[in-house]
C-alpha positions as CSV (number, residue, x, y, z in Angstrom):
1,X,-11.4,0.4,3.9
2,X,-12.9,2.2,6.8
3,X,-16.0,3.7,4.5
4,X,-16.5,0.1,3.7
5,X,-16.6,-1.2,6.8
6,X,-19.3,1.5,8.0
7,X,-21.2,0.8,4.6
8,X,-21.3,-2.9,5.7
9,X,-22.4,-2.2,9.3
10,X,-25.0,0.2,8.5
11,X,-23.5,2.9,10.1
12,X,-24.1,6.6,9.3
13,X,-20.9,8.4,8.5
14,X,-19.1,11.0,6.2
15,X,-16.0,10.4,4.6
16,X,-13.9,13.9,4.5
17,X,-11.2,13.8,1.4
18,X,-9.3,16.7,0.7
19,X,-8.3,15.0,-2.9
20,X,-4.7,15.4,-2.0
21,X,-2.6,15.3,-5.4
22,X,0.8,13.7,-3.9
23,X,-0.9,11.0,-1.6
24,X,1.2,7.8,-1.6
25,X,-1.8,5.6,-2.8
26,X,-2.2,7.3,-6.1
27,X,1.0,6.1,-7.4
28,X,1.0,2.9,-5.7
29,X,1.6,-0.3,-7.8
30,X,-1.4,-1.9,-6.1
31,X,0.6,-5.5,-5.8
32,X,0.5,-7.4,-2.5
33,X,3.5,-9.3,-2.4
34,X,3.5,-12.3,0.2
35,X,7.3,-12.5,0.1
36,X,9.7,-9.6,1.2
37,X,13.3,-8.5,1.5
38,X,16.3,-9.8,0.2
39,X,16.2,-12.7,2.9
40,X,13.0,-13.8,1.1
41,X,10.7,-14.0,4.2
42,X,7.3,-14.4,4.4
43,X,5.2,-10.9,5.0
44,X,4.0,-10.7,8.5
45,X,0.6,-12.4,8.9
46,X,0.5,-12.6,5.1
47,X,-2.0,-15.7,5.1
48,X,-4.8,-13.8,7.2
49,X,-3.8,-10.5,5.3
50,X,-4.2,-12.0,1.9
51,X,-7.6,-13.8,2.4
52,X,-9.2,-10.9,3.9
53,X,-8.0,-8.7,0.9
54,X,-9.2,-11.1,-1.5
55,X,-12.6,-11.3,0.3
56,X,-12.9,-7.5,0.6
57,X,-11.7,-6.3,-2.9
58,X,-13.5,-8.8,-4.8
59,X,-16.8,-7.4,-2.7
60,X,-15.7,-3.8,-3.4
61,X,-15.4,-5.2,-7.2
62,X,-19.2,-6.6,-7.0
63,X,-20.4,-3.2,-5.3
64,X,-18.8,-0.9,-8.0
65,X,-19.6,-3.7,-11.1
66,X,-15.8,-3.2,-12.0
67,X,-13.4,-6.0,-11.3
68,X,-10.3,-4.4,-9.4
69,X,-8.5,-7.6,-8.3
70,X,-6.5,-10.2,-9.9
71,X,-4.2,-13.0,-9.0
72,X,-0.8,-12.9,-10.5
73,X,2.9,-14.4,-10.2
74,X,5.8,-12.1,-9.6
75,X,9.2,-13.3,-11.3
76,X,12.3,-12.7,-9.5
77,X,15.6,-12.5,-11.7
78,X,18.0,-14.2,-9.7
79,X,21.7,-12.8,-9.9
80,X,24.1,-15.2,-8.5
81,X,24.6,-18.8,-6.9
82,X,24.4,-17.2,-3.6
83,X,20.9,-15.9,-3.9
84,X,19.9,-19.0,-5.8
85,X,21.1,-21.0,-2.9
86,X,19.0,-18.9,-0.5
87,X,15.7,-19.3,-2.9
88,X,16.0,-22.7,-3.0
89,X,16.7,-23.4,0.6
90,X,13.4,-21.2,1.3
91,X,11.5,-22.9,-1.4
92,X,12.0,-26.1,0.2
93,X,11.1,-24.6,3.5
94,X,7.5,-25.4,4.1
95,X,7.0,-22.1,6.4
96,X,7.9,-20.3,3.0
97,X,4.9,-21.6,0.7
98,X,4.9,-19.2,-2.0
99,X,7.9,-19.8,-3.7
100,X,8.6,-22.3,-6.9
101,X,11.8,-24.0,-7.6
102,X,14.6,-22.5,-9.6
103,X,13.5,-22.0,-13.3
104,X,15.5,-21.6,-16.6
105,X,16.9,-18.0,-17.5
106,X,16.5,-18.4,-21.3
107,X,12.9,-17.2,-21.7
108,X,14.1,-13.9,-20.1
109,X,17.4,-13.4,-21.9
110,X,16.1,-11.4,-24.7
111,X,15.0,-8.5,-22.5
112,X,17.4,-9.0,-19.3
113,X,21.2,-9.2,-18.4
114,X,23.0,-9.8,-15.5
115,X,20.9,-12.8,-14.0
116,X,21.7,-16.5,-13.5
117,X,18.0,-18.0,-13.3
118,X,14.4,-17.4,-12.2
119,X,12.0,-17.9,-9.5
120,X,8.4,-17.5,-9.2
121,X,6.4,-15.8,-6.0
122,X,2.7,-17.0,-6.2
123,X,0.1,-16.1,-5.7
124,X,0.2,-12.6,-5.6
125,X,-2.5,-10.0,-5.7
126,X,-2.9,-6.9,-8.0
127,X,-5.4,-4.3,-6.9
128,X,-6.0,-1.8,-9.8
129,X,-5.8,1.1,-7.2
130,X,-6.2,3.7,-9.9
131,X,-9.7,2.5,-10.8
132,X,-10.7,1.6,-6.9
133,X,-9.9,5.1,-5.7
134,X,-11.7,6.9,-8.6
135,X,-15.0,4.6,-8.7
136,X,-15.3,4.5,-4.9
137,X,-15.0,8.0,-4.4
138,X,-17.8,8.5,-7.1
139,X,-19.7,5.8,-5.2
140,X,-19.5,7.6,-1.9
141,X,-20.4,10.8,-3.5
142,X,-23.6,9.4,-5.3
143,X,-25.0,7.6,-2.2
144,X,-24.3,11.0,0.1
145,X,-21.4,9.9,2.0
146,X,-18.5,12.2,0.7
147,X,-17.4,15.6,1.7
148,X,-14.7,17.1,-0.2
149,X,-13.1,19.6,2.0
150,X,-9.8,20.2,3.5
151,X,-10.4,19.7,7.3
152,X,-9.0,22.4,9.5
153,X,-8.0,21.8,13.3
154,X,-10.4,24.6,14.7
155,X,-13.1,22.7,12.5
156,X,-13.0,19.7,15.0
157,X,-14.7,20.5,18.5
158,X,-14.8,18.0,20.9
159,X,-18.0,18.2,23.3
160,X,-18.2,15.5,25.7
161,X,-18.5,12.4,24.3
162,X,-19.4,13.9,20.6
163,X,-17.3,15.6,18.2
164,X,-18.6,18.5,16.2
165,X,-17.4,19.3,12.4
166,X,-18.6,22.1,10.8
167,X,-22.8,22.1,11.5
168,X,-22.7,18.2,12.2
169,X,-22.4,15.9,15.3
170,X,-20.5,12.5,15.2
171,X,-19.6,9.9,17.9
172,X,-16.4,9.2,16.6
173,X,-13.8,10.7,14.2
174,X,-11.1,8.6,12.8
175,X,-7.9,9.9,11.3
176,X,-6.6,8.1,8.2
177,X,-4.7,10.9,6.8
178,X,-1.3,9.8,6.3
179,X,1.5,12.0,6.5
180,X,-0.4,15.4,6.2
181,X,-0.4,16.0,9.8
182,X,-3.8,16.8,11.1
183,X,-4.2,13.6,13.1
184,X,-0.9,14.4,14.5
185,X,-1.8,17.4,16.2
186,X,-4.1,15.2,18.0
187,X,-2.2,12.0,18.4
188,X,1.0,14.2,19.4
189,X,2.4,11.2,21.3
190,X,2.9,8.9,18.2
191,X,6.1,9.3,16.4
192,X,6.7,8.6,12.7
193,X,9.3,7.6,10.4
194,X,8.1,9.0,7.1
195,X,9.4,7.6,3.8
196,X,9.2,9.3,0.7
197,X,9.1,7.1,-2.5
198,X,9.5,8.2,-6.2
199,X,8.6,6.1,-9.1
200,X,9.0,6.4,-12.7
201,X,6.9,5.6,-15.8
202,X,8.4,4.2,-18.9
203,X,7.3,3.1,-22.4
204,X,8.9,0.7,-24.6
205,X,7.8,-0.3,-28.2
206,X,10.3,-3.3,-27.9
207,X,9.4,-4.8,-24.7
208,X,6.3,-6.6,-24.5
209,X,5.3,-8.2,-21.3
210,X,2.5,-8.8,-18.7
211,X,4.5,-10.2,-16.0
212,X,5.3,-8.4,-12.6
213,X,9.1,-8.6,-12.6
214,X,11.6,-8.0,-9.6
215,X,15.4,-7.3,-10.6
216,X,17.3,-5.0,-8.7
217,X,14.2,-2.9,-9.1
218,X,10.6,-3.5,-9.6
219,X,8.7,-3.5,-13.0
220,X,5.1,-3.8,-13.2
221,X,3.0,-4.1,-16.5
222,X,0.5,-1.3,-16.9
223,X,-1.5,-0.1,-20.3
224,X,-0.5,0.5,-23.6
225,X,3.2,-1.0,-23.3
226,X,3.6,1.6,-20.1
227,X,5.4,0.0,-16.9
228,X,5.6,1.2,-13.4
229,X,9.3,1.3,-12.2
230,X,10.1,1.5,-8.4
231,X,10.4,2.1,-5.5
232,X,12.6,3.7,-3.0
233,X,13.0,4.9,0.8
234,X,13.9,8.3,1.5
235,X,13.4,8.9,5.1
236,X,12.0,11.7,6.7
237,X,12.2,13.7,3.7
238,X,12.1,17.6,3.6
239,X,9.3,17.6,0.8
240,X,7.1,15.5,-1.3
241,X,8.6,16.5,-4.9
242,X,10.2,14.0,-7.3
243,X,14.1,13.7,-6.6
244,X,16.1,13.9,-9.9
245,X,18.9,12.0,-8.4
246,X,16.3,9.2,-7.6
247,X,15.5,9.0,-11.0
248,X,18.8,8.9,-12.3
249,X,19.4,5.8,-9.8
250,X,16.2,4.4,-11.5
251,X,17.6,4.6,-15.0
252,X,21.0,3.6,-13.7
253,X,19.6,0.3,-12.4
254,X,17.5,-0.4,-15.4
255,X,20.2,0.0,-17.7
256,X,22.2,-2.4,-15.8
257,X,19.2,-5.3,-16.0
258,X,17.4,-4.2,-19.2
259,X,18.4,-5.0,-23.2
260,X,15.5,-2.9,-24.7
261,X,15.1,0.8,-25.3
262,X,12.4,2.6,-23.4
263,X,11.5,6.1,-22.5
264,X,10.6,7.7,-19.3
265,X,7.4,9.2,-19.6
266,X,6.5,10.1,-16.1
267,X,8.3,10.9,-12.8
268,X,6.2,11.1,-9.5
269,X,6.7,11.0,-5.7
270,X,4.8,10.7,-2.5
271,X,5.6,10.5,1.2
272,X,4.3,7.4,3.1
273,X,3.4,7.5,6.9
274,X,5.6,5.0,8.6
275,X,6.1,3.9,12.1
276,X,9.4,2.7,13.8
277,X,8.2,-0.9,14.1
278,X,6.6,-0.9,10.8
279,X,3.1,-1.8,12.2
280,X,0.3,0.6,11.7
281,X,-0.9,2.9,14.5
282,X,-4.5,1.9,15.3
283,X,-6.6,2.7,18.5
284,X,-8.7,5.4,20.8
285,X,-6.9,8.4,22.2
286,X,-6.4,7.8,25.7
287,X,-7.8,11.2,27.0
288,X,-10.6,11.4,24.0
289,X,-12.8,8.5,23.4
290,X,-14.3,10.0,20.2
291,X,-10.9,10.3,18.5
292,X,-9.6,7.3,16.7
293,X,-6.5,6.5,14.7
294,X,-6.0,4.3,11.7
295,X,-2.6,5.6,10.3
296,X,1.0,4.3,9.8
297,X,0.2,1.6,7.4
298,X,3.4,2.6,5.4
299,X,4.3,0.8,2.1
300,X,1.9,-2.3,2.7
301,X,-1.2,-0.5,3.0
302,X,-3.2,-2.4,0.0
303,X,-2.7,-5.6,2.4
304,X,-3.3,-4.3,5.8
305,X,-6.0,-1.9,5.5
306,X,-8.7,-4.5,4.5
307,X,-7.9,-6.8,8.0
308,X,-7.2,-3.8,10.1
309,X,-10.1,-1.9,9.4
310,X,-12.5,-4.8,10.0
311,X,-9.7,-5.2,13.2
312,X,-10.7,-1.5,14.1
313,X,-14.6,-2.1,14.0
314,X,-14.8,-5.0,15.6
315,X,-13.0,-2.9,18.5
316,X,-15.3,-0.2,18.7
317,X,-18.4,-2.0,17.7
318,X,-18.0,-5.2,19.7
319,X,-15.0,-4.3,22.1
320,X,-12.8,-7.0,20.8
321,X,-9.3,-6.2,22.1
322,X,-7.0,-4.9,19.4
323,X,-3.7,-6.8,18.7
324,X,-0.8,-5.6,20.7
325,X,1.2,-5.3,17.5
326,X,-1.0,-2.4,16.2
327,X,-2.4,-0.8,19.2
328,X,-1.3,2.5,20.1
329,X,-1.0,1.5,23.8
330,X,2.4,0.1,22.9
331,X,4.1,3.5,22.7
332,X,3.4,4.0,26.5
Protein backbone atom coordinates (compact mmCIF):
# COMPACT_ATOMS: atom_id res chain seq x y z
CA UNK A 1 0.00 0.00 0.00
CA UNK A 2 2.87 2.38 0.74
CA UNK A 3 4.49 1.63 -2.60
CA UNK A 4 1.11 2.14 -4.30
CA UNK A 5 0.81 5.57 -2.68
CA UNK A 6 4.36 6.45 -3.76
CA UNK A 7 3.60 5.43 -7.34
CA UNK A 8 0.36 7.41 -7.48
CA UNK A 9 2.21 10.51 -6.27
CA UNK A 10 5.12 10.04 -8.70
CA UNK A 11 7.63 9.58 -5.90
CA UNK A 12 11.04 8.05 -6.43
CA UNK A 13 11.27 5.06 -4.09
CA UNK A 14 12.53 1.56 -3.47
CA UNK A 15 10.64 -1.19 -1.70
CA UNK A 16 13.06 -3.42 0.21
CA UNK A 17 11.55 -6.86 0.80
CA UNK A 18 13.20 -9.87 2.42
CA UNK A 19 10.62 -12.39 1.12
CA UNK A 20 9.81 -13.44 4.69
CA UNK A 21 8.17 -16.86 4.39
CA UNK A 22 6.17 -16.59 7.61
CA UNK A 23 4.57 -13.18 7.16
CA UNK A 24 1.02 -12.91 8.46
CA UNK A 25 -0.22 -11.53 5.12
CA UNK A 26 0.70 -14.76 3.34
CA UNK A 27 -1.76 -16.81 5.40
CA UNK A 28 -4.44 -14.13 5.68
CA UNK A 29 -7.96 -14.98 4.58
CA UNK A 30 -8.14 -11.64 2.75
CA UNK A 31 -11.60 -10.97 4.20
CA UNK A 32 -12.69 -7.49 5.25
CA UNK A 33 -15.57 -8.06 7.66
CA UNK A 34 -17.58 -4.95 8.59
CA UNK A 35 -18.93 -6.55 11.78
CA UNK A 36 -16.78 -7.93 14.55
CA UNK A 37 -16.90 -9.80 17.83
CA UNK A 38 -19.42 -11.80 19.79
CA UNK A 39 -21.34 -8.62 20.59
CA UNK A 40 -21.80 -8.03 16.84
CA UNK A 41 -20.58 -4.46 16.56
CA UNK A 42 -19.41 -2.50 13.56
CA UNK A 43 -15.68 -2.41 13.01
CA UNK A 44 -14.02 0.90 13.86
CA UNK A 45 -14.29 3.41 10.97
CA UNK A 46 -15.68 0.68 8.71
CA UNK A 47 -17.52 2.96 6.24
CA UNK A 48 -14.39 4.97 5.48
CA UNK A 49 -12.17 1.89 5.47
CA UNK A 50 -14.44 -0.12 3.16
CA UNK A 51 -14.80 2.68 0.64
CA UNK A 52 -11.06 3.37 0.50
CA UNK A 53 -10.27 -0.35 0.31
CA UNK A 54 -12.73 -0.81 -2.54
CA UNK A 55 -11.31 2.14 -4.49
CA UNK A 56 -7.66 1.21 -4.07
CA UNK A 57 -7.96 -2.55 -4.57
CA UNK A 58 -9.99 -1.93 -7.71
CA UNK A 59 -7.32 0.47 -8.97
CA UNK A 60 -4.59 -2.08 -8.24
CA UNK A 61 -6.65 -4.67 -10.13
CA UNK A 62 -6.65 -2.32 -13.10
CA UNK A 63 -2.89 -1.75 -12.86
CA UNK A 64 -2.16 -5.49 -12.66
CA UNK A 65 -4.79 -6.57 -15.17
CA UNK A 66 -6.01 -9.10 -12.57
CA UNK A 67 -9.15 -8.78 -10.49
CA UNK A 68 -8.18 -9.14 -6.85
CA UNK A 69 -11.36 -7.90 -5.13
CA UNK A 70 -14.93 -9.09 -4.88
CA UNK A 71 -18.00 -8.29 -2.80
CA UNK A 72 -19.41 -11.17 -0.77
CA UNK A 73 -21.67 -12.17 2.09
CA UNK A 74 -20.65 -13.84 5.32
CA UNK A 75 -23.13 -16.40 6.61
CA UNK A 76 -23.19 -16.64 10.39
CA UNK A 77 -24.66 -19.77 11.93
CA UNK A 78 -26.46 -18.59 15.06
CA UNK A 79 -26.25 -21.14 17.85
CA UNK A 80 -29.13 -20.34 20.21
CA UNK A 81 -32.00 -18.02 21.14
CA UNK A 82 -29.74 -15.69 23.14
CA UNK A 83 -27.45 -15.04 20.18
CA UNK A 84 -30.51 -14.78 17.94
CA UNK A 85 -31.93 -12.02 20.15
CA UNK A 86 -28.65 -10.11 20.06
CA UNK A 87 -28.53 -10.44 16.28
CA UNK A 88 -32.13 -9.30 15.82
CA UNK A 89 -31.58 -6.30 18.07
CA UNK A 90 -28.46 -5.29 16.15
CA UNK A 91 -30.10 -5.86 12.75
CA UNK A 92 -32.92 -3.47 13.70
CA UNK A 93 -30.42 -0.85 14.89
CA UNK A 94 -29.69 1.62 12.10
CA UNK A 95 -26.15 2.13 13.40
CA UNK A 96 -25.38 -1.50 12.54
CA UNK A 97 -26.30 -1.53 8.88
CA UNK A 98 -24.57 -4.68 7.62
CA UNK A 99 -26.89 -7.33 9.10
CA UNK A 100 -29.84 -9.09 7.51
CA UNK A 101 -32.81 -10.42 9.42
CA UNK A 102 -32.68 -13.94 10.82
CA UNK A 103 -33.05 -16.63 8.18
CA UNK A 104 -33.96 -20.31 8.26
CA UNK A 105 -31.46 -22.97 9.18
CA UNK A 106 -32.77 -25.58 6.72
CA UNK A 107 -30.51 -24.81 3.70
CA UNK A 108 -27.45 -25.44 5.90
CA UNK A 109 -28.63 -28.42 7.96
CA UNK A 110 -27.17 -30.97 5.56
CA UNK A 111 -23.60 -29.86 6.31
CA UNK A 112 -23.80 -28.27 9.77
CA UNK A 113 -25.17 -29.08 13.21
CA UNK A 114 -25.67 -27.45 16.61
CA UNK A 115 -27.12 -24.17 15.37
CA UNK A 116 -30.57 -22.58 15.39
CA UNK A 117 -30.74 -20.11 12.50
CA UNK A 118 -28.60 -18.00 10.19
CA UNK A 119 -27.80 -14.35 9.67
CA UNK A 120 -26.01 -12.66 6.79
CA UNK A 121 -23.33 -9.98 6.99
CA UNK A 122 -23.26 -7.95 3.78
CA UNK A 123 -21.39 -6.54 2.06
CA UNK A 124 -18.00 -7.90 3.01
CA UNK A 125 -14.94 -7.65 0.80
CA UNK A 126 -12.61 -10.48 -0.15
CA UNK A 127 -9.14 -9.68 -1.40
CA UNK A 128 -7.17 -12.31 -3.30
CA UNK A 129 -4.14 -11.69 -1.11
CA UNK A 130 -2.01 -14.45 -2.65
CA UNK A 131 -2.38 -13.03 -6.16
CA UNK A 132 -1.95 -9.48 -4.90
CA UNK A 133 1.35 -10.19 -3.15
CA UNK A 134 2.82 -12.17 -6.03
CA UNK A 135 1.68 -9.89 -8.86
CA UNK A 136 2.45 -6.60 -7.08
CA UNK A 137 5.95 -7.78 -6.24
CA UNK A 138 6.45 -8.72 -9.89
CA UNK A 139 5.11 -5.32 -10.98
CA UNK A 140 7.53 -3.48 -8.69
CA UNK A 141 10.40 -5.64 -9.96
CA UNK A 142 9.59 -4.87 -13.60
CA UNK A 143 9.32 -1.14 -12.87
CA UNK A 144 12.68 -1.16 -11.07
CA UNK A 145 11.30 -0.28 -7.65
CA UNK A 146 12.04 -3.54 -5.81
CA UNK A 147 15.14 -4.57 -3.89
CA UNK A 148 15.06 -8.12 -2.55
CA UNK A 149 17.25 -8.04 0.52
CA UNK A 150 17.38 -8.45 4.27
CA UNK A 151 18.03 -5.01 5.76
CA UNK A 152 20.59 -5.00 8.55
CA UNK A 153 20.72 -2.35 11.26
CA UNK A 154 24.21 -1.15 10.33
CA UNK A 155 23.14 -0.59 6.70
CA UNK A 156 20.86 2.28 7.71
CA UNK A 157 22.89 5.42 8.31
CA UNK A 158 21.31 8.70 9.40
CA UNK A 159 23.02 11.78 7.97
CA UNK A 160 21.52 15.18 8.82
CA UNK A 161 18.10 15.13 7.16
CA UNK A 162 18.85 12.15 4.92
CA UNK A 163 19.07 8.41 5.35
CA UNK A 164 21.58 6.24 3.53
CA UNK A 165 21.03 2.59 2.71
CA UNK A 166 24.02 0.88 1.08
CA UNK A 167 25.05 3.32 -1.67
CA UNK A 168 21.64 5.06 -1.97
CA UNK A 169 20.37 8.25 -0.34
CA UNK A 170 16.73 8.88 0.61
CA UNK A 171 14.80 11.61 2.32
CA UNK A 172 12.70 9.13 4.27
CA UNK A 173 12.57 5.49 5.28
CA UNK A 174 9.18 4.06 6.23
CA UNK A 175 9.26 0.95 8.38
CA UNK A 176 6.41 -1.45 7.64
CA UNK A 177 8.05 -4.63 8.86
CA UNK A 178 5.39 -6.27 11.00
CA UNK A 179 6.86 -8.16 13.93
CA UNK A 180 10.31 -8.76 12.48
CA UNK A 181 12.04 -6.28 14.78
CA UNK A 182 14.20 -3.80 12.86
CA UNK A 183 11.74 -0.94 13.31
CA UNK A 184 11.61 -1.78 17.01
CA UNK A 185 15.27 -0.91 17.33
CA UNK A 186 14.63 2.61 16.03
CA UNK A 187 11.18 3.05 17.63
CA UNK A 188 12.06 1.31 20.88
CA UNK A 189 9.51 3.37 22.82
CA UNK A 190 6.56 1.65 21.10
CA UNK A 191 5.09 -1.36 22.89
CA UNK A 192 3.54 -4.30 21.05
CA UNK A 193 1.39 -7.24 22.02
CA UNK A 194 2.18 -9.63 19.20
CA UNK A 195 -0.31 -12.36 18.41
CA UNK A 196 0.40 -15.63 16.66
CA UNK A 197 -2.37 -17.01 14.51
CA UNK A 198 -2.66 -20.56 13.19
CA UNK A 199 -4.73 -21.61 10.20
CA UNK A 200 -5.41 -25.02 8.76
CA UNK A 201 -6.42 -25.88 5.22
CA UNK A 202 -8.90 -28.66 4.60
CA UNK A 203 -10.23 -30.46 1.55
CA UNK A 204 -13.59 -32.21 1.25
CA UNK A 205 -15.19 -34.05 -1.63
CA UNK A 206 -18.53 -33.97 0.22
CA UNK A 207 -18.83 -30.28 1.06
CA UNK A 208 -19.41 -27.83 -1.78
CA UNK A 209 -19.78 -24.20 -0.81
CA UNK A 210 -18.71 -20.82 -2.16
CA UNK A 211 -19.95 -18.90 0.89
CA UNK A 212 -17.87 -17.59 3.75
CA UNK A 213 -19.21 -19.18 6.92
CA UNK A 214 -18.81 -18.24 10.56
CA UNK A 215 -19.71 -20.81 13.20
CA UNK A 216 -17.51 -21.44 16.22
CA UNK A 217 -14.72 -21.07 13.66
CA UNK A 218 -14.27 -19.30 10.31
CA UNK A 219 -14.60 -21.30 7.08
CA UNK A 220 -13.44 -19.54 3.90
CA UNK A 221 -13.74 -21.24 0.49
CA UNK A 222 -10.61 -21.37 -1.64
CA UNK A 223 -10.14 -23.31 -4.89
CA UNK A 224 -10.53 -27.00 -5.76
CA UNK A 225 -12.82 -27.86 -2.80
CA UNK A 226 -10.28 -26.50 -0.34
CA UNK A 227 -11.12 -24.29 2.64
CA UNK A 228 -9.24 -21.91 4.94
CA UNK A 229 -10.02 -22.56 8.62
CA UNK A 230 -9.04 -20.13 11.36
CA UNK A 231 -8.01 -18.24 13.27
CA UNK A 232 -6.82 -17.70 16.84
CA UNK A 233 -4.77 -15.40 19.05
CA UNK A 234 -1.71 -16.59 20.96
CA UNK A 235 -0.42 -13.48 22.71
CA UNK A 236 3.31 -12.71 22.86
CA UNK A 237 4.33 -16.11 21.45
CA UNK A 238 7.79 -17.56 21.81
CA UNK A 239 8.08 -18.52 18.14
CA UNK A 240 6.14 -18.52 14.87
CA UNK A 241 5.93 -22.30 14.48
CA UNK A 242 2.53 -23.96 13.99
CA UNK A 243 1.02 -25.20 17.24
CA UNK A 244 -0.16 -28.79 17.31
CA UNK A 245 -2.53 -28.04 20.20
CA UNK A 246 -4.18 -25.22 18.21
CA UNK A 247 -4.55 -27.54 15.23
CA UNK A 248 -6.31 -30.09 17.43
CA UNK A 249 -8.52 -27.31 18.82
CA UNK A 250 -9.54 -26.31 15.29
CA UNK A 251 -10.33 -29.91 14.40
CA UNK A 252 -12.39 -30.29 17.58
CA UNK A 253 -14.39 -27.14 16.79
CA UNK A 254 -14.96 -28.31 13.21
CA UNK A 255 -16.15 -31.71 14.35
CA UNK A 256 -18.67 -30.10 16.69
CA UNK A 257 -20.07 -28.01 13.83
CA UNK A 258 -19.86 -29.96 10.57
CA UNK A 259 -21.33 -33.24 9.36
CA UNK A 260 -19.14 -33.73 6.29
CA UNK A 261 -15.86 -35.62 6.08
CA UNK A 262 -12.68 -33.73 5.33
CA UNK A 263 -8.92 -34.03 5.46
CA UNK A 264 -6.42 -31.52 6.80
CA UNK A 265 -3.98 -30.79 3.99
CA UNK A 266 -1.86 -28.04 5.55
CA UNK A 267 -1.23 -26.12 8.76
CA UNK A 268 0.51 -22.73 8.93
CA UNK A 269 1.07 -19.97 11.42
CA UNK A 270 2.42 -16.43 11.56
CA UNK A 271 2.82 -13.60 14.04
CA UNK A 272 0.82 -10.40 13.68
CA UNK A 273 2.23 -7.13 14.98
CA UNK A 274 -0.51 -5.89 17.33
CA UNK A 275 -0.68 -2.83 19.55
CA UNK A 276 -2.15 -2.62 23.03
CA UNK A 277 -5.00 -0.34 21.95
CA UNK A 278 -5.55 -2.24 18.66
CA UNK A 279 -4.79 0.87 16.57
CA UNK A 280 -1.82 1.15 14.19
CA UNK A 281 1.43 2.89 14.98
CA UNK A 282 1.86 5.65 12.39
CA UNK A 283 4.08 8.69 12.49
CA UNK A 284 7.47 10.40 12.36
CA UNK A 285 10.22 9.62 14.86
CA UNK A 286 10.39 12.41 17.48
CA UNK A 287 14.18 12.76 17.15
CA UNK A 288 14.84 11.73 13.55
CA UNK A 289 12.46 13.24 10.99
CA UNK A 290 13.67 10.93 8.24
CA UNK A 291 12.40 7.86 10.12
CA UNK A 292 8.72 7.01 9.75
CA UNK A 293 6.72 4.05 10.99
CA UNK A 294 3.62 2.33 9.57
CA UNK A 295 3.17 -0.77 11.66
CA UNK A 296 1.04 -2.64 14.18
CA UNK A 297 -1.98 -3.12 11.91
CA UNK A 298 -2.69 -6.45 13.61
CA UNK A 299 -5.48 -8.63 12.24
CA UNK A 300 -7.10 -5.88 10.18
CA UNK A 301 -4.28 -4.95 7.83
CA UNK A 302 -6.34 -5.62 4.69
CA UNK A 303 -8.85 -2.94 5.69
CA UNK A 304 -6.57 -0.50 7.53
CA UNK A 305 -3.65 -0.34 5.08
CA UNK A 306 -5.40 1.33 2.10
CA UNK A 307 -6.93 4.16 4.14
CA UNK A 308 -4.04 4.82 6.47
CA UNK A 309 -1.27 4.57 3.85
CA UNK A 310 -3.01 7.44 2.08
CA UNK A 311 -3.45 9.21 5.42
CA UNK A 312 0.29 8.89 6.13
CA UNK A 313 1.27 10.27 2.71
CA UNK A 314 -1.14 13.18 3.17
CA UNK A 315 0.67 13.87 6.43
CA UNK A 316 4.15 13.62 4.92
CA UNK A 317 3.36 15.52 1.71
CA UNK A 318 0.76 18.07 2.77
CA UNK A 319 1.35 18.30 6.52
CA UNK A 320 -2.21 17.15 7.26
CA UNK A 321 -2.32 16.13 10.95
CA UNK A 322 -2.46 12.45 11.77
CA UNK A 323 -5.51 11.11 13.56
CA UNK A 324 -4.82 11.04 17.29
CA UNK A 325 -5.95 7.39 17.49
CA UNK A 326 -3.08 6.20 15.24
CA UNK A 327 -0.41 8.86 15.80
CA UNK A 328 2.58 7.47 17.73
CA UNK A 329 2.50 10.66 19.80
CA UNK A 330 -0.23 8.95 21.84
CA UNK A 331 2.36 6.83 23.65
CA UNK A 332 4.12 9.81 25.25
